[in-house]
C-alpha positions as CSV (number, residue, x, y, z in Angstrom):
1,M,4.7,11.0,-19.2
2,G,1.4,9.1,-19.3
3,R,-0.2,7.2,-22.1
4,V,-2.9,8.8,-24.3
5,T,-5.4,6.7,-26.2
6,M,-8.6,7.2,-28.1
7,E,-11.6,5.0,-27.3
8,S,-15.0,5.6,-28.7
9,R,-14.0,9.2,-29.4
10,Q,-13.1,9.8,-25.8
11,L,-9.6,10.9,-24.9
12,I,-8.2,8.7,-22.0
13,V,-5.1,9.8,-20.3
14,T,-3.4,7.2,-18.1
15,P,-0.8,8.5,-15.6
16,A,2.5,6.8,-16.1
17,D,2.5,5.4,-12.5
18,A,-1.0,3.8,-12.9
19,A,0.5,0.9,-14.9
20,T,3.1,0.3,-12.3
21,E,1.2,0.7,-9.0
22,G,-1.2,-1.3,-6.9
23,T,-3.3,-0.5,-3.9
24,T,-2.4,-1.7,-0.4
25,S,-5.0,-1.7,2.4
26,I,-3.3,-1.9,5.8
27,T,-5.3,-2.5,9.0
28,S,-4.4,-3.5,12.5
29,A,-6.0,-4.6,15.8
30,P,-5.8,-2.4,17.6
31,E,-5.9,0.5,15.1
32,G,-3.5,3.5,15.2
33,A,-0.2,1.7,14.6
34,D,2.5,3.6,12.9
35,I,3.2,2.2,9.4
36,F,6.6,1.9,7.8
37,I,6.9,0.7,4.2
38,D,10.5,-0.1,3.3
39,S,11.6,1.8,6.4
40,I,9.7,5.0,5.4
41,G,6.8,6.3,7.5
42,H,3.4,6.3,5.9
43,G,0.9,7.3,8.6
44,R,-1.2,5.2,10.9
45,T,-3.6,2.2,10.4
46,P,-6.1,1.9,8.9
47,I,-5.0,3.3,5.6
48,L,-5.0,2.8,1.8
49,L,-1.8,3.3,0.0
50,K,-0.6,3.3,-3.6
51,L,2.7,1.4,-3.9
52,K,4.9,0.6,-6.8
53,S,4.8,-3.0,-8.1
54,G,7.2,-5.3,-6.4
55,K,8.1,-6.7,-3.0
56,H,7.8,-4.3,0.0
57,S,8.6,-4.7,3.7
58,V,5.7,-3.6,6.0
59,Q,6.3,-2.8,9.6
60,L,3.6,-1.7,12.1
61,V,4.6,-0.2,15.4
62,L,2.4,0.6,18.4
63,S,3.4,1.5,21.9
64,G,2.8,-1.4,24.3
65,Y,2.8,-4.0,21.5
66,K,5.4,-6.1,19.7
67,D,6.4,-4.7,16.3
68,W,4.8,-6.5,13.4
69,V,6.7,-7.1,10.2
70,S,5.8,-8.8,6.9
71,D,6.8,-8.7,3.2
72,V,4.1,-8.1,0.7
73,Q,4.1,-8.5,-3.1
74,V,2.3,-5.7,-4.9
75,E,1.1,-6.2,-8.5
76,A,0.1,-3.4,-10.9
77,G,-3.6,-2.7,-10.8
78,S,-4.2,-5.1,-7.9
79,I,-5.4,-4.7,-4.3
80,V,-3.4,-6.2,-1.4
81,N,-5.0,-6.5,2.0
82,V,-2.6,-6.5,5.0
83,T,-4.2,-7.2,8.4
84,A,-2.1,-7.4,11.5
85,D,-3.2,-8.7,14.9
86,L,-0.7,-6.9,17.2
87,Q,0.5,-8.8,20.3
88,K,1.4,-7.4,23.7
């Protein structure tokens, strides 16, 4: 369950995951690469994803190009930019 607080007479409900997730922006040149985070498909570039805090393996796959792999560290409440220049 999330956290409930009172601030200036306004009720603020924070989802439980909000304190443990960060945003990851993934882009590639060229665009349209399949995205795998920790071996699980997450669509195609470009994309914005919410990921749990911690280290994640990012793999981009596009036909006619070499696979691109990198580890990223996601911090709660932060934004991580991942940009891949895919090679033939």
